[in-house]
Backbone as JSON Lines, residues from 0, in Angstrom:
{"i":0,"aa":"M","n":[10.11,-4.87,-1.3],"ca":[11.53,-4.7,-1.65],"c":[11.59,-4.69,-2.98]}
{"i":1,"aa":"L","n":[12.64,-4.04,-3.67],"ca":[12.86,-3.99,-4.83],"c":[13.27,-5.49,-5.46]}
{"i":2,"aa":"A","n":[12.92,-6.08,-6.23],"ca":[13.33,-7.31,-6.96],"c":[14.23,-7.08,-7.67]}
{"i":3,"aa":"I","n":[15.37,-7.75,-7.5],"ca":[16.52,-7.63,-8.41],"c":[16.84,-8.84,-9.13]}
{"i":4,"aa":"K","n":[16.89,-8.8,-10.34],"ca":[17.04,-10.07,-11.15],"c":[18.35,-9.98,-11.42]}
{"i":5,"aa":"T","n":[19.35,-11.14,-11.24],"ca":[20.73,-11.09,-11.35],"c":[21.09,-11.19,-12.62]}
{"i":6,"aa":"M","n":[22.4,-11.02,-12.97],"ca":[22.79,-11.01,-14.34],"c":[22.82,-12.19,-14.8]}
{"i":7,"aa":"D","n":[22.7,-12.43,-16.27],"ca":[22.66,-13.6,-17.21],"c":[24.23,-14.01,-17.15]}
{"i":8,"aa":"N","n":[24.55,-15.03,-16.65],"ca":[25.91,-15.52,-16.86],"c":[26.14,-15.63,-18.24]}
{"i":9,"aa":"N","n":[25.58,-15.72,-19.13],"ca":[25.7,-15.97,-20.6],"c":[26.07,-14.63,-21.25]}
{"i":10,"aa":"N","n":[25.54,-13.68,-20.65],"ca":[25.54,-12.41,-21.15],"c":[26.28,-11.2,-20.12]}
{"i":11,"aa":"N","n":[27.5,-11.08,-20.08],"ca":[28.06,-10.03,-19.07],"c":[27.76,-8.6,-19.16]}
{"i":12,"aa":"N","n":[27.05,-8.12,-20.42],"ca":[26.66,-6.79,-20.85],"c":[25.35,-6.47,-20.14]}
{"i":13,"aa":"S","n":[24.53,-7.44,-19.68],"ca":[23.28,-7.03,-19.11],"c":[23.14,-6.59,-17.95]}
{"i":14,"aa":"W","n":[22.36,-5.73,-17.88],"ca":[22.24,-4.92,-16.47],"c":[21.16,-5.6,-15.68]}
{"i":15,"aa":"P","n":[21.3,-5.48,-14.43],"ca":[20.35,-6.22,-13.31],"c":[18.9,-5.35,-13.69]}
{"i":16,"aa":"K","n":[18.04,-6.17,-13.63],"ca":[16.72,-5.61,-13.8],"c":[15.8,-5.67,-12.38]}
{"i":17,"aa":"F","n":[15.08,-4.84,-12.29],"ca":[14.35,-4.57,-10.98],"c":[13.05,-3.87,-11.37]}
{"i":18,"aa":"K","n":[12.18,-4.13,-10.35],"ca":[10.8,-3.77,-10.23],"c":[10.56,-3.44,-8.83]}
{"i":19,"aa":"I","n":[9.21,-2.38,-8.82],"ca":[8.83,-2.2,-7.57],"c":[8.17,-3.43,-7.04]}
{"i":20,"aa":"G","n":[8.34,-3.3,-5.67],"ca":[7.8,-4.49,-4.8],"c":[7.43,-4.35,-3.5]}
{"i":21,"aa":"D","n":[7.84,-5.14,-2.67],"ca":[7.48,-4.81,-1.2],"c":[7.62,-3.76,-0.56]}
{"i":22,"aa":"A","n":[8.72,-3.16,-0.76],"ca":[8.97,-1.74,-0.21],"c":[7.64,-0.85,-0.25]}
{"i":23,"aa":"L","n":[7.17,-0.82,-1.58],"ca":[5.92,0.13,-1.49],"c":[4.63,-0.23,-1.07]}
{"i":24,"aa":"W","n":[4.42,-1.8,-1.53],"ca":[2.96,-2.37,-1.56],"c":[2.91,-3.55,-0.4]}
{"i":25,"aa":"T","n":[3.78,-4.21,-0.04],"ca":[3.29,-5.31,0.77],"c":[3.37,-4.88,2.21]}
{"i":26,"aa":"N","n":[2.11,-5.34,2.91],"ca":[1.87,-5.02,4.17],"c":[2.62,-5.92,5.01]}
{"i":27,"aa":"V","n":[3.86,-5.73,5.32],"ca":[4.58,-6.45,6.2],"c":[4.27,-6.8,7.61]}
{"i":28,"aa":"F","n":[2.76,-6.17,7.93],"ca":[2.37,-6.55,9.28],"c":[1.18,-7.48,9.0]}
{"i":29,"aa":"R","n":[1.05,-7.97,7.96],"ca":[-0.22,-8.81,7.53],"c":[-0.05,-10.09,8.55]}
{"i":30,"aa":"K","n":[-1.44,-10.43,9.01],"ca":[-1.67,-11.75,10.01],"c":[-2.41,-12.44,9.11]}
{"i":31,"aa":"A","n":[-2.55,-13.86,9.23],"ca":[-3.33,-14.66,8.84],"c":[-4.87,-14.72,9.47]}
{"i":32,"aa":"S","n":[-5.79,-14.72,8.61],"ca":[-7.27,-14.55,9.28],"c":[-8.16,-15.55,8.85]}
{"i":33,"aa":"G","n":[-9.24,-15.93,9.3],"ca":[-10.01,-16.94,8.91],"c":[-11.27,-16.4,8.34]}
{"i":34,"aa":"E","n":[-12.43,-16.34,9.37],"ca":[-13.71,-16.07,8.86],"c":[-13.83,-14.55,8.77]}
{"i":35,"aa":"T","n":[-14.94,-13.95,8.3],"ca":[-15.27,-12.78,7.87],"c":[-15.08,-11.9,9.14]}
{"i":36,"aa":"E","n":[-14.14,-10.6,9.2],"ca":[-13.87,-10.12,10.33],"c":[-14.9,-8.64,10.22]}
{"i":37,"aa":"T","n":[-15.27,-8.22,11.58],"ca":[-15.83,-7.03,11.85],"c":[-14.87,-5.81,11.44]}
{"i":38,"aa":"T","n":[-15.19,-4.62,11.14],"ca":[-14.66,-3.48,11.09],"c":[-13.69,-3.16,11.8]}
{"i":39,"aa":"L","n":[-14.17,-3.24,13.34],"ca":[-13.5,-3.07,14.3],"c":[-12.02,-4.23,14.53]}
{"i":40,"aa":"A","n":[-12.23,-5.15,14.35],"ca":[-11.27,-6.21,14.42],"c":[-10.17,-5.97,13.32]}
{"i":41,"aa":"I","n":[-10.67,-5.56,12.01],"ca":[-9.53,-5.39,11.12],"c":[-9.06,-4.24,11.59]}
{"i":42,"aa":"L","n":[-9.55,-2.99,11.92],"ca":[-8.56,-1.87,12.28],"c":[-7.67,-2.12,13.31]}
{"i":43,"aa":"R","n":[-8.05,-3.07,14.46],"ca":[-6.82,-3.52,15.3],"c":[-5.6,-4.04,14.64]}
{"i":44,"aa":"R","n":[-5.89,-4.57,13.47],"ca":[-4.58,-5.17,12.98],"c":[-3.76,-4.29,11.98]}
{"i":45,"aa":"I","n":[-4.48,-3.24,11.62],"ca":[-3.84,-2.23,10.7],"c":[-2.67,-1.39,11.56]}
{"i":46,"aa":"P","n":[-1.58,-1.12,11.16],"ca":[-0.44,-0.68,11.9],"c":[-0.79,0.73,11.96]}
{"i":47,"aa":"L","n":[-1.6,1.49,11.27],"ca":[-2.08,2.7,11.44],"c":[-2.72,3.03,12.54]}
{"i":48,"aa":"F","n":[-3.46,2.13,12.98],"ca":[-4.4,2.17,14.38],"c":[-3.71,1.47,15.74]}
{"i":49,"aa":"R","n":[-2.39,0.97,15.36],"ca":[-2.09,0.33,16.48],"c":[-1.89,1.21,17.72]}
{"i":50,"aa":"G","n":[-2.14,0.48,18.77],"ca":[-1.98,1.29,20.06],"c":[-3.28,2.18,20.55]}
{"i":51,"aa":"M","n":[-4.37,2.05,19.55],"ca":[-5.55,2.97,19.96],"c":[-6.52,2.11,20.86]}
{"i":52,"aa":"R","n":[-7.12,2.69,21.7],"ca":[-8.1,2.21,22.54],"c":[-9.27,1.91,21.68]}
{"i":53,"aa":"K","n":[-10.27,0.96,22.44],"ca":[-11.35,0.76,21.76],"c":[-12.34,1.73,20.97]}
{"i":54,"aa":"T","n":[-12.57,2.71,22.11],"ca":[-13.2,4.2,22.03],"c":[-12.65,4.87,20.88]}
{"i":55,"aa":"E","n":[-11.3,4.84,20.69],"ca":[-10.71,5.62,19.55],"c":[-11.13,4.7,18.13]}
{"i":56,"aa":"L","n":[-10.94,3.31,18.22],"ca":[-11.0,2.71,17.08],"c":[-12.54,2.56,16.53]}
{"i":57,"aa":"L","n":[-13.55,2.98,17.65],"ca":[-14.85,3.27,17.47],"c":[-15.3,4.54,16.61]}
{"i":58,"aa":"E","n":[-14.35,5.51,16.94],"ca":[-14.42,6.71,16.06],"c":[-13.92,6.56,14.79]}
{"i":59,"aa":"F","n":[-12.73,5.9,14.36],"ca":[-12.55,5.76,13.03],"c":[-13.45,4.68,12.38]}
{"i":60,"aa":"Q","n":[-14.09,3.87,12.91],"ca":[-15.14,2.79,12.36],"c":[-16.25,3.46,12.08]}
{"i":61,"aa":"K","n":[-16.78,4.73,12.65],"ca":[-17.71,5.71,12.25],"c":[-17.51,6.35,10.77]}
{"i":62,"aa":"L","n":[-16.26,6.48,10.59],"ca":[-15.76,7.21,9.6],"c":[-15.64,6.22,8.23]}
{"i":63,"aa":"M","n":[-15.66,5.2,8.32],"ca":[-15.43,4.12,7.49],"c":[-16.48,3.98,6.49]}
{"i":64,"aa":"H","n":[-16.11,4.22,5.24],"ca":[-16.98,3.81,4.14],"c":[-16.92,2.52,3.51]}
{"i":65,"aa":"R","n":[-18.07,1.82,3.54],"ca":[-18.18,0.63,2.97],"c":[-18.61,0.31,1.6]}
{"i":66,"aa":"R","n":[-17.74,-0.72,0.52],"ca":[-18.12,-0.4,-0.59],"c":[-17.92,-2.21,-1.09]}
{"i":67,"aa":"D","n":[-18.84,-2.59,-1.79],"ca":[-18.72,-4.15,-2.38],"c":[-18.24,-4.03,-3.85]}
{"i":68,"aa":"Y","n":[-17.32,-4.42,-4.36],"ca":[-16.8,-4.38,-5.74],"c":[-16.95,-5.84,-6.3]}
{"i":69,"aa":"Q","n":[-17.14,-5.82,-7.6],"ca":[-17.33,-6.96,-8.23],"c":[-16.16,-7.43,-8.81]}
{"i":70,"aa":"E","n":[-15.82,-8.74,-9.19],"ca":[-14.8,-9.06,-9.82],"c":[-14.46,-7.98,-10.98]}
{"i":71,"aa":"D","n":[-13.23,-7.53,-11.08],"ca":[-12.69,-6.7,-12.42],"c":[-13.22,-5.27,-12.34]}
{"i":72,"aa":"E","n":[-13.94,-5.05,-11.15],"ca":[-14.38,-3.7,-11.02],"c":[-13.15,-2.59,-10.51]}
{"i":73,"aa":"T","n":[-12.72,-1.58,-11.09],"ca":[-11.84,-0.53,-10.62],"c":[-11.96,0.04,-9.41]}
{"i":74,"aa":"V","n":[-11.03,0.07,-8.64],"ca":[-11.41,0.74,-7.29],"c":[-10.76,2.21,-7.57]}
{"i":75,"aa":"F","n":[-9.77,2.43,-8.44],"ca":[-9.3,3.75,-8.5],"c":[-8.18,3.57,-9.97]}
{"i":76,"aa":"Y","n":[-8.23,4.64,-10.62],"ca":[-7.44,4.45,-11.72],"c":[-5.87,5.28,-11.55]}
{"i":77,"aa":"E","n":[-4.91,4.59,-11.85],"ca":[-3.4,5.56,-11.75],"c":[-3.96,6.85,-12.51]}
{"i":78,"aa":"G","n":[-3.32,7.82,-11.95],"ca":[-3.55,9.38,-12.19],"c":[-4.72,10.05,-11.79]}
{"i":79,"aa":"E","n":[-5.62,9.39,-11.09],"ca":[-6.53,10.0,-10.16],"c":[-6.0,10.72,-9.05]}
{"i":80,"aa":"P","n":[-6.65,11.74,-8.91],"ca":[-6.18,12.37,-7.38],"c":[-6.7,11.36,-6.23]}
{"i":81,"aa":"G","n":[-5.66,11.18,-5.49],"ca":[-5.94,10.42,-4.29],"c":[-6.92,11.08,-3.33]}
{"i":82,"aa":"V","n":[-8.01,10.22,-2.67],"ca":[-8.87,10.83,-1.6],"c":[-9.07,10.08,-0.67]}
{"i":83,"aa":"G","n":[-8.07,9.09,-0.33],"ca":[-8.16,8.3,0.78],"c":[-7.54,6.9,0.75]}
{"i":84,"aa":"M","n":[-7.39,6.25,2.0],"ca":[-7.0,4.88,1.95],"c":[-8.03,3.74,1.77]}
{"i":85,"aa":"Y","n":[-7.74,2.59,1.52],"ca":[-8.47,1.56,1.58],"c":[-8.18,0.19,2.36]}
{"i":86,"aa":"I","n":[-9.01,-0.35,2.91],"ca":[-8.74,-1.72,3.44],"c":[-9.81,-2.9,3.15]}
{"i":87,"aa":"V","n":[-8.88,-4.13,2.47],"ca":[-9.58,-5.23,2.18],"c":[-10.29,-5.84,3.27]}
{"i":88,"aa":"Q","n":[-11.82,-5.83,3.31],"ca":[-12.23,-6.58,4.35],"c":[-12.51,-8.11,3.84]}
{"i":89,"aa":"E","n":[-12.81,-8.53,2.72],"ca":[-12.82,-9.67,2.09],"c":[-12.56,-9.32,0.57]}
{"i":90,"aa":"G","n":[-12.19,-10.58,0.03],"ca":[-11.71,-10.77,-1.19],"c":[-10.37,-10.45,-1.23]}
{"i":91,"aa":"S","n":[-9.89,-9.74,-2.71],"ca":[-8.63,-9.59,-3.11],"c":[-8.68,-8.28,-3.91]}
{"i":92,"aa":"V","n":[-7.58,-7.42,-3.89],"ca":[-7.44,-6.32,-4.82],"c":[-5.9,-6.52,-5.23]}
{"i":93,"aa":"L","n":[-6.01,-6.27,-6.79],"ca":[-4.7,-5.89,-7.55],"c":[-4.3,-4.64,-7.56]}
{"i":94,"aa":"I","n":[-2.94,-4.25,-7.39],"ca":[-2.59,-3.08,-7.61],"c":[-1.5,-3.08,-8.83]}
{"i":95,"aa":"Y","n":[-1.67,-2.4,-9.89],"ca":[-0.99,-2.63,-11.33],"c":[-0.55,-1.46,-11.9]}
{"i":96,"aa":"K","n":[0.1,-1.42,-12.96],"ca":[0.31,-0.2,-13.69],"c":[0.07,-0.85,-15.19]}
{"i":97,"aa":"D","n":[-0.59,-0.07,-16.08],"ca":[-0.82,-0.4,-17.58],"c":[0.82,-0.14,-18.21]}
{"i":98,"aa":"K","n":[0.86,-1.23,-19.04],"ca":[2.26,-0.88,-19.84],"c":[1.9,-0.45,-21.14]}
{"i":99,"aa":"S","n":[2.96,-0.05,-21.59],"ca":[2.63,0.65,-23.0],"c":[2.1,-0.24,-24.3]}
{"i":100,"aa":"D","n":[2.44,-1.75,-24.02],"ca":[1.91,-2.86,-24.93],"c":[0.66,-3.19,-24.55]}
{"i":101,"aa":"G","n":[-0.1,-2.47,-23.43],"ca":[-1.6,-2.98,-23.4],"c":[-1.47,-3.78,-22.13]}
{"i":102,"aa":"D","n":[-0.73,-4.58,-21.71],"ca":[-0.77,-5.38,-20.55],"c":[-0.61,-4.79,-19.31]}
{"i":103,"aa":"R","n":[-0.6,-5.44,-18.41],"ca":[-0.66,-4.94,-17.07],"c":[0.59,-5.44,-16.05]}
{"i":104,"aa":"E","n":[1.23,-4.49,-15.39],"ca":[2.3,-5.1,-14.79],"c":[1.81,-5.22,-13.2]}
{"i":105,"aa":"V","n":[1.55,-6.3,-12.46],"ca":[1.11,-6.49,-11.19],"c":[2.03,-6.01,-10.24]}
{"i":106,"aa":"L","n":[1.89,-5.16,-9.34],"ca":[2.74,-4.66,-8.33],"c":[2.6,-5.47,-7.2]}
{"i":107,"aa":"A","n":[1.27,-5.68,-6.75],"ca":[0.75,-6.48,-5.62],"c":[-0.49,-7.03,-5.61]}
{"i":108,"aa":"E","n":[-0.73,-8.13,-4.9],"ca":[-1.99,-8.59,-4.57],"c":[-2.41,-8.41,-3.26]}
{"i":109,"aa":"L","n":[-3.34,-7.65,-2.97],"ca":[-3.61,-7.67,-1.52],"c":[-4.94,-8.16,-1.0]}
{"i":110,"aa":"S","n":[-5.18,-9.03,-0.01],"ca":[-5.87,-9.68,0.51],"c":[-6.56,-9.19,1.99]}
{"i":111,"aa":"R","n":[-7.52,-9.85,2.78],"ca":[-8.29,-9.43,3.75],"c":[-7.21,-8.93,4.8]}
{"i":112,"aa":"G","n":[-7.43,-7.66,5.19],"ca":[-6.75,-7.17,6.33],"c":[-5.41,-6.33,5.92]}
{"i":113,"aa":"E","n":[-5.51,-6.21,4.69],"ca":[-4.35,-5.38,4.23],"c":[-4.79,-4.01,3.61]}
{"i":114,"aa":"F","n":[-4.11,-3.0,3.4],"ca":[-4.43,-1.78,3.07],"c":[-3.64,-1.2,2.14]}
{"i":115,"aa":"F","n":[-4.23,-0.16,1.38],"ca":[-3.54,0.58,0.32],"c":[-3.9,1.94,0.13]}
{"i":116,"aa":"G","n":[-3.07,2.83,-0.64],"ca":[-3.32,4.21,-0.75],"c":[-3.57,5.3,0.32]}
{"i":117,"aa":"E","n":[-2.69,4.69,1.43],"ca":[-2.68,5.44,2.61],"c":[-2.0,6.84,2.77]}
{"i":118,"aa":"L","n":[-1.13,7.01,1.68],"ca":[-0.4,8.31,1.11],"c":[-1.52,9.37,1.1]}
{"i":119,"aa":"A","n":[-2.87,9.19,0.43],"ca":[-3.7,10.13,-0.05],"c":[-4.3,10.65,1.09]}
{"i":120,"aa":"L","n":[-3.95,10.16,2.27],"ca":[-4.68,10.7,3.75],"c":[-3.84,12.09,3.93]}
{"i":121,"aa":"L","n":[-2.55,12.26,3.18],"ca":[-1.88,13.35,3.37],"c":[-1.94,14.65,2.31]}
{"i":122,"aa":"D","n":[-2.08,13.9,0.94],"ca":[-2.34,15.02,-0.09],"c":[-2.99,14.23,-1.09]}
{"i":123,"aa":"E","n":[-3.34,15.13,-2.05],"ca":[-4.13,14.53,-3.14],"c":[-3.49,14.44,-4.57]}
{"i":124,"aa":"T","n":[-2.36,13.91,-4.29],"ca":[-1.34,13.7,-5.62],"c":[-2.05,12.65,-6.27]}
{"i":125,"aa":"P","n":[-1.86,12.69,-7.39],"ca":[-2.25,11.46,-8.14],"c":[-1.86,10.1,-8.14]}
{"i":126,"aa":"R","n":[-2.63,9.01,-8.17],"ca":[-2.32,7.63,-7.66],"c":[-1.3,7.21,-8.58]}
{"i":127,"aa":"S","n":[-0.23,6.56,-8.41],"ca":[0.79,5.85,-8.68],"c":[0.78,4.63,-9.53]}
{"i":128,"aa":"A","n":[-0.48,4.46,-9.22],"ca":[-0.98,3.22,-9.85],"c":[-2.29,2.71,-9.94]}
{"i":129,"aa":"S","n":[-2.96,1.76,-10.41],"ca":[-4.62,1.41,-10.39],"c":[-4.68,0.36,-9.3]}
{"i":130,"aa":"A","n":[-5.9,0.35,-9.09],"ca":[-6.37,-0.74,-8.08],"c":[-7.58,-1.39,-8.53]}
{"i":131,"aa":"I","n":[-7.7,-2.63,-8.55],"ca":[-9.03,-3.47,-9.34],"c":[-9.28,-4.7,-8.58]}
{"i":132,"aa":"A","n":[-10.7,-4.6,-8.11],"ca":[-10.92,-6.22,-7.55],"c":[-10.64,-7.28,-8.16]}
{"i":133,"aa":"R","n":[-9.88,-8.22,-7.77],"ca":[-9.69,-9.61,-8.31],"c":[-10.58,-10.59,-8.2]}
{"i":134,"aa":"E","n":[-11.57,-10.54,-7.4],"ca":[-12.53,-11.03,-7.2],"c":[-13.73,-10.18,-6.42]}
{"i":135,"aa":"D","n":[-15.01,-10.67,-6.19],"ca":[-15.99,-10.05,-5.62],"c":[-15.35,-9.63,-4.14]}
{"i":136,"aa":"S","n":[-15.27,-8.44,-3.78],"ca":[-14.56,-8.11,-2.5],"c":[-15.45,-6.86,-1.9]}
{"i":137,"aa":"K","n":[-15.07,-6.72,-0.74],"ca":[-15.75,-5.73,0.17],"c":[-14.6,-4.93,0.71]}
{"i":138,"aa":"V","n":[-14.35,-3.59,0.58],"ca":[-13.49,-2.74,0.71],"c":[-13.83,-1.72,1.62]}
{"i":139,"aa":"L","n":[-13.03,-1.44,2.66],"ca":[-13.51,-0.06,3.65],"c":[-12.57,0.92,3.27]}
{"i":140,"aa":"G","n":[-13.09,2.27,3.0],"ca":[-12.27,3.39,2.71],"c":[-12.53,4.57,3.89]}
{"i":141,"aa":"L","n":[-11.13,4.91,3.92],"ca":[-11.15,6.24,5.01],"c":[-10.86,7.36,4.33]}
{"i":142,"aa":"F","n":[-11.14,8.17,3.8],"ca":[-11.07,9.53,3.22],"c":[-10.6,10.63,3.58]}
{"i":143,"aa":"R","n":[-9.68,11.42,3.04],"ca":[-9.05,12.72,3.61],"c":[-9.73,13.53,4.45]}
{"i":144,"aa":"P","n":[-10.9,13.92,3.5],"ca":[-12.11,14.89,4.31],"c":[-12.67,14.41,5.54]}
{"i":145,"aa":"D","n":[-12.77,13.18,5.6],"ca":[-13.56,12.85,6.98],"c":[-12.21,12.87,8.11]}
{"i":146,"aa":"L","n":[-10.94,12.58,7.65],"ca":[-10.03,12.49,8.58],"c":[-9.7,14.26,8.96]}
{"i":147,"aa":"L","n":[-9.7,14.95,8.13],"ca":[-9.49,16.38,8.36],"c":[-10.68,16.85,9.62]}
{"i":148,"aa":"E","n":[-11.81,16.49,9.12],"ca":[-12.95,16.79,10.13],"c":[-12.69,16.36,11.35]}
{"i":149,"aa":"L","n":[-12.3,14.93,11.62],"ca":[-11.91,14.26,12.94],"c":[-10.77,15.12,13.61]}
{"i":150,"aa":"I","n":[-9.93,15.72,12.79],"ca":[-8.72,16.36,13.14],"c":[-9.15,17.64,14.06]}
{"i":151,"aa":"D","n":[-10.12,18.37,13.32],"ca":[-11.12,19.55,13.87],"c":[-11.62,19.19,15.01]}
{"i":152,"aa":"R","n":[-12.3,17.86,14.98],"ca":[-13.28,17.65,16.26],"c":[-12.26,17.09,17.56]}
{"i":153,"aa":"K","n":[-11.3,16.22,17.07],"ca":[-10.63,15.4,18.14],"c":[-9.13,15.26,17.53]}
{"i":154,"aa":"P","n":[-8.39,16.58,17.84],"ca":[-7.15,16.81,17.41],"c":[-6.01,15.71,17.8]}
{"i":155,"aa":"R","n":[-6.28,15.29,19.06],"ca":[-5.16,14.29,19.4],"c":[-5.66,13.05,18.71]}
{"i":156,"aa":"L","n":[-6.68,12.41,18.79],"ca":[-6.97,11.44,17.88],"c":[-6.42,11.5,16.43]}
{"i":157,"aa":"G","n":[-6.78,12.46,15.8],"ca":[-6.48,12.48,14.43],"c":[-5.01,12.66,14.21]}
{"i":158,"aa":"N","n":[-4.26,13.2,15.31],"ca":[-2.79,13.37,14.95],"c":[-2.07,11.9,15.58]}
{"i":159,"aa":"K","n":[-2.76,11.13,16.28],"ca":[-2.42,9.94,16.53],"c":[-2.15,9.13,15.29]}
{"i":160,"aa":"L","n":[-3.38,9.07,14.46],"ca":[-3.41,8.35,13.39],"c":[-1.89,8.91,12.39]}
{"i":161,"aa":"L","n":[-1.99,10.07,12.25],"ca":[-0.91,11.04,11.38],"c":[0.34,10.67,11.97]}
{"i":162,"aa":"F","n":[0.73,10.4,13.21],"ca":[1.96,10.07,13.65],"c":[2.33,8.83,13.4]}
{"i":163,"aa":"Q","n":[1.25,7.76,13.38],"ca":[1.48,6.4,12.97],"c":[1.74,6.28,11.5]}
{"i":164,"aa":"L","n":[1.01,7.1,10.39],"ca":[1.29,7.02,9.19],"c":[2.55,7.67,9.07]}
{"i":165,"aa":"A","n":[3.09,8.58,9.81],"ca":[4.64,9.14,9.59],"c":[5.5,8.31,10.05]}
{"i":166,"aa":"E","n":[5.31,7.34,10.95],"ca":[6.44,6.24,11.2],"c":[6.44,5.12,10.11]}
{"i":167,"aa":"M","n":[5.42,4.87,9.9],"ca":[5.39,3.9,8.73],"c":[5.77,4.33,7.8]}
{"i":168,"aa":"I","n":[5.66,5.58,7.08],"ca":[6.38,5.71,5.97],"c":[7.82,6.1,6.01]}
{"i":169,"aa":"G","n":[8.15,6.48,7.41],"ca":[9.79,6.46,7.56],"c":[10.24,5.17,7.44]}
{"i":170,"aa":"E","n":[9.83,4.02,8.04],"ca":[10.15,2.6,7.89],"c":[10.3,2.37,6.66]}
{"i":171,"aa":"R","n":[9.34,2.34,5.67],"ca":[9.4,2.11,4.23],"c":[10.43,2.73,3.69]}
{"i":172,"aa":"L","n":[10.75,4.09,3.89],"ca":[11.67,4.8,3.55],"c":[13.19,4.22,3.92]}
{"i":173,"aa":"K","n":[13.18,3.71,4.84],"ca":[14.7,3.38,5.42],"c":[14.81,1.76,4.44]}
{"i":174,"aa":"H","n":[13.7,1.13,4.54],"ca":[13.84,-0.24,3.76],"c":[14.0,0.15,2.4]}
{"i":175,"aa":"T","n":[13.46,1.08,1.62],"ca":[13.74,1.53,0.38],"c":[15.4,1.9,0.21]}
{"i":176,"aa":"N","n":[15.71,2.76,1.35],"ca":[17.06,3.35,1.02],"c":[17.94,2.08,1.08]}
{"i":177,"aa":"E","n":[17.78,1.23,1.96],"ca":[18.61,-0.02,2.07],"c":[18.59,-0.95,0.69]}
{"i":178,"aa":"E","n":[17.39,-1.22,0.06],"ca":[17.48,-1.8,-1.21],"c":[18.18,-0.92,-2.23]}
{"i":179,"aa":"L","n":[18.01,0.38,-2.38],"ca":[18.82,1.08,-3.26],"c":[20.29,0.83,-3.08]}
{"i":180,"aa":"Q","n":[20.8,0.93,-1.74],"ca":[22.0,0.9,-1.68],"c":[22.64,-0.47,-2.31]}
{"i":181,"aa":"T","n":[21.83,-1.5,-2.16],"ca":[22.31,-2.88,-2.38],"c":[22.14,-2.73,-3.92]}
{"i":182,"aa":"L","n":[21.41,-2.18,-4.6],"ca":[21.24,-2.38,-6.12],"c":[22.38,-1.26,-6.64]}
{"i":183,"aa":"W","n":[22.7,-0.35,-6.01],"ca":[23.9,0.57,-6.4],"c":[25.23,-0.29,-6.3]}
{"i":184,"aa":"S","n":[25.06,-1.13,-5.15],"ca":[26.46,-1.96,-4.85],"c":[26.56,-3.09,-6.1]}
{"i":185,"aa":"Q","n":[25.37,-3.46,-6.62],"ca":[25.41,-4.24,-7.75],"c":[25.59,-3.76,-9.01]}
{"i":186,"aa":"L","n":[25.02,-2.6,-9.27],"ca":[25.39,-1.96,-10.41],"c":[26.97,-1.56,-10.48]}
{"i":187,"aa":"D","n":[27.48,-1.3,-9.37],"ca":[28.84,-0.77,-9.25],"c":[29.99,-1.95,-9.68]}
{"i":188,"aa":"A","n":[29.66,-3.03,-8.87],"ca":[30.21,-4.2,-9.15],"c":[30.0,-4.73,-10.76]}
{"i":189,"aa":"S","n":[28.91,-4.7,-11.0],"ca":[28.6,-5.01,-12.66],"c":[29.41,-4.03,-13.65]}
{"i":190,"aa":"S","n":[29.6,-2.6,-13.31],"ca":[30.3,-1.78,-14.16],"c":[31.76,-2.26,-14.14]}
{"i":191,"aa":"K","n":[32.24,-2.9,-12.85],"ca":[33.76,-3.21,-13.05],"c":[34.01,-4.39,-13.78]}
{"i":192,"aa":"V","n":[33.16,-5.26,-13.93],"ca":[33.1,-6.47,-14.64],"c":[32.95,-6.16,-16.12]}
{"i":193,"aa":"I","n":[32.4,-5.36,-16.61],"ca":[32.16,-4.89,-17.97],"c":[33.23,-4.37,-18.38]}
{"i":194,"aa":"T","n":[34.0,-3.22,-17.6],"ca":[35.51,-2.61,-18.01],"c":[36.53,-3.15,-17.84]}
């Protein structure tokens, strides 16, 4: 959700401030988990794989690339072409943007069972933020070339994932539109107070 900072009562001329938040980065489907999970168990919890049978999940499990990241190791940089999505199997990953003053603006901290970068399954546009391991972490990757190969081999299964991705993007867009409406209403109300 777009976090909105309310106007300072002492300064009626200040505009509300907001930053990118849950609407883009938070996995609202996250569930608590305990011990280390298998790849199959993690896939079952990811909304993109919702409703898939075990045999279908096993196909995606075969495509998963596993990588260990050390604390502070970069997963990808803002501006790099997107090549695929990532799922945190263990540990945690920070999604951030570099600010002009050299600081980092943390957009999200993702932990076990959460995913990021899924739009790269659709195209190779540059990453909108950077990702770095906050601690020693195990990350699974599903990359666009592997998905395209799966679509060639098993079009129904590949399209099933793409429809889930489209549905998820649609839900995020609706949520973002609602937040923008709220922001516009607040800005409109603020401009009436100023005039």
